[in-house]
N, C-alpha and C positions, 0 to 999 in steps of 0.2 A: 474514600477521599474525594473523588470527583463525582458530583451528582448528575451532571448533565453532558457527558461525553456522547458524541454521535455514535451510532451502532455501525460504524464503518466496516465494510468487508470488501473483499476483492473477488469480484463476480467471475472472473475467468481463471482463478487460481486453482491448480490441481492439489497442490499442497502448500502450506504455509507454516512458518515457525517464528513465533515472537520471542525474542532473545531475553531470557532472564538468566543472569549469572548467579549471584547470591541474593540480589534485590532486583525488583523490577527495573528495566533499562528504559528509561523515558526522560524527556526534557520538557519543561513548561516555560514558555516565554510570554511575558506581558509587556506590551509597549505602552507609551505615553498616553495613547488614546483609549487604553483599556481593551485593546484587542488581545486575544489570547491564542497562542499557537502551542499545540501539544505535538510532541515528536516522540516516536518510538522506533526501534530497530526491528525489522521484519525481513525474513528471507522467503521468497516466493518461487515456486514453479508454476508458470502460467501456460494455458493452452492458447495457441496461435493458428490461424489459418495461413498456410504457406502457398505462395504463388510460385510454381516451379517452371513456368513456361520458358524462361531464359536461362535455366540451369545449365552449366555451372556458373554462368556470369550473372546470376541474379543477385538482388539485394532484398533483404527482409527487414520488415519492421514489425515489432511486437508490442502492443500497448497493454497497459494495466488498467483494467476497469474497475474503478473504486465506486461503491454504492453505499448510500445510507438511507434507511427507510424513515427515520425519525431523528429528532434532536431532543 
């Protein structure tokens, strides 16, 4: 159906699950300027470096690294 979707992957994902129920679970939006947005549902477990110097009063931030090699 889609010929030019980017090969997006999550570089720091340990596990991932793309949700398909009975049909693929995605949305496609096209705006007036012709921009296309593709949306899909995914559950990730990601690896993060933790800073525990202030434990137990610390605060952690864990980012998701999205990478694409081509379009």
